[in-house]
C-alpha positions in Angstrom: -36.0 40.7 -5.4 -37.4 37.0 -5.2 -35.1 36.6 -8.7 -32.0 37.9 -6.5 -33.0 35.0 -3.9 -33.0 32.6 -5.9 -29.5 33.3 -7.2 -28.1 33.5 -4.0 -29.4 30.3 -3.5 -28.2 28.6 -6.3 -24.6 30.0 -6.0 -24.5 28.9 -2.3 -26.0 25.3 -3.9 -22.6 26.0 -6.1 -20.5 26.5 -3.2 -21.2 23.9 -1.2 -21.3 21.8 -4.5 -17.6 22.7 -5.0 -16.8 22.5 -1.2 -18.4 19.1 -0.5 -16.5 17.4 -3.8 -12.8 19.0 -2.4 -13.4 17.2 1.0 -14.9 14.1 -0.7 -12.5 13.8 -2.7 -10.0 13.9 -0.2 -11.3 11.4 1.6 -11.4 9.0 -1.1 -8.0 9.6 -1.7 -6.7 9.2 1.7 -8.4 5.8 1.0 -6.9 4.8 -1.8 -3.7 5.3 -0.4 -4.1 3.6 2.6 -5.0 0.5 0.1 -2.6 1.3 -2.3 0.6 0.8 1.3 -2.0 -1.9 2.9 -1.6 -3.6 -0.7 2.2 -3.0 -1.1 3.2 -4.3 2.4 1.6 -7.4 1.5 3.3 -7.9 -1.6 6.5 -7.1 0.5 5.9 -9.3 2.6 4.9 -12.1 0.1 7.9 -11.8 -1.5 10.3 -11.9 1.6 8.4 -15.0 2.5 8.7 -16.1 -0.7 12.7 -15.8 -0.5 13.5 -17.2 2.6 11.7 -20.4 1.3 13.7 -20.7 -1.4 16.7 -20.2 0.6 15.7 -23.0 3.2 15.1 -25.2 0.4 19.1 -24.2 -1.3 20.2 -24.6 2.1 18.7 -28.0 2.6 19.4 -29.0 -1.1 23.5 -28.2 -0.4 25.0 -31.6 -0.2 27.2 -33.1 2.5 26.0 -32.0 5.8 29.9 -32.1 6.9 31.0 -29.9 3.5 28.3 -27.1 4.5 29.7 -27.0 7.9 32.8 -26.4 6.6 32.2 -23.5 3.8 30.0 -21.9 6.5 32.6 -22.5 8.8 35.0 -19.3 7.2 32.0 -17.1 7.2 31.7 -17.5 11.1 
């Protein structure tokens, strides 16, 4: 009888470990996914800022302001 109880406790411990491991893995997966999404958003924001800075720089150095106005007039 004692042997059976030891076996039962061991089986319940293994089952509890399995459930706890799956739960822990799911929580870590969600946490990692959230971190990855934040990192991707930050990289995208940095890229947008750099493209905007390049556009402003290229727009300011595009030559004569009167000529720029004539070129842009057709775009409106």
